[in-house]
C-alpha positions, -999 to 999 in steps of 0.1 A, spaced: 706 70 227 673 69 208 667 92 179 635 107 164 626 105 128 599 118 104 587 98 74 559 106 49 541 91 20 555 56 16 522 45 0 530 9 7 517 -16 -19 502 12 -40 509 2 -76 496 36 -89 524 56 -71 550 36 -91 535 52 -122 534 89 -110 554 114 -130 572 146 -121 562 178 -139 591 172 -164 577 138 -173 603 117 -155 592 89 -131 586 101 -95 598 68 -80 624 44 -94 602 13 -91 578 -3 -116 566 -30 -92 548 -22 -59 561 -54 -42 597 -45 -51 591 -10 -39 578 -23 -5 608 -45 -1 632 -17 -8 613 8 14 614 -16 43 651 -22 39 658 16 36 637 24 66 653 -2 88 688 8 77 684 41 96 657 34 123 667 13 154 641 -6 175 642 21 203 639 51 180 607 71 176 592 77 141 564 102 133 547 89 101 533 120 84 506 103 65 497 83 35 509 49 48 489 24 27 458 25 7 444 -9 16 442 -29 48 462 -58 34 493 -35 32 493 -25 69 511 -57 79 542 -42 65 543 -18 95 551 -48 118 584 -52 99 595 -16 106 616 -7 136 608 19 161 580 34 183 556 47 157 532 76 158 508 83 129 499 118 118 470 108 95 471 117 59 444 122 33 447 86 22 447 71 57 410 64 57 408 30 74 393 26 108 415 37 137 414 2 151 432 -10 120 461 15 125 463 12 163 477 -23 160 509 -8 146 510 28 160 514 38 196 495 70 190 474 84 161 469 121 156 457 148 132 489 168 138 518 168 161 541 193 178 578 187 183 599 215 198 576 242 185 575 226 150 542 216 136 540 181 122 513 176 96 505 156 65 492 185 43 511 218 48 491 243 70 479 277 60 505 305 61 484 323 88 498 298 113 534 308 108 536 331 138 527 302 162 554 277 151 590 276 141 581 257 110 559 231 94 574 197 87 549 179 64 544 153 37 518 152 9 537 170 -18 560 140 -29 584 155 -54 572 191 -51 578 217 -24 565 251 -15 587 282 -23 589 291 14 616 278 37 591 278 67 578 246 51 598 214 48 584 184 29 597 151 41 579 129 15 600 98 8 609 112 -26 627 140 -9 645 120 18 661 93 -3 631 70 4 640 66 41 631 84 74 651 116 81 663 125 116 641 153 129 673 170 143 686 173 107 653 189 96 653 214 125 689 224 117 677 236 83 657 263 101 686 277 121 698 297 91 663 314 86 
């Protein structure tokens, strides 16, 4: 049986993200080299996603067109929810993604890259998003699934939705 995953902010081949720091001054990601980061991210991704699984990419895939080829090495049926750094032409993304959207809806959960305004809370069960990397909002209605918060691999959306059951 196929599964559905969410995955945000891999920033493939982005050397700068290997230098980002947390508020306490520690490194945000364990890599110093973008090529090694890409290799590890691909392996971690494929360790949980099977070819028949569906993956919602919640933005910030890669900064440059030359890094998009990495997506061909990733398992699954891919849907892109565009992020603020996904600024290439749609035709460049459509080679790798079955669908490209500004946001998505999954079982009354809103899937976005950037967290939505709190005024939208009444319409949805929760907001599953990326963009915040190592940070999170102090509100359980929001769940950040940036790779830094999911052990650098996609997370099953059922696992994320179960977090809301206690609310």
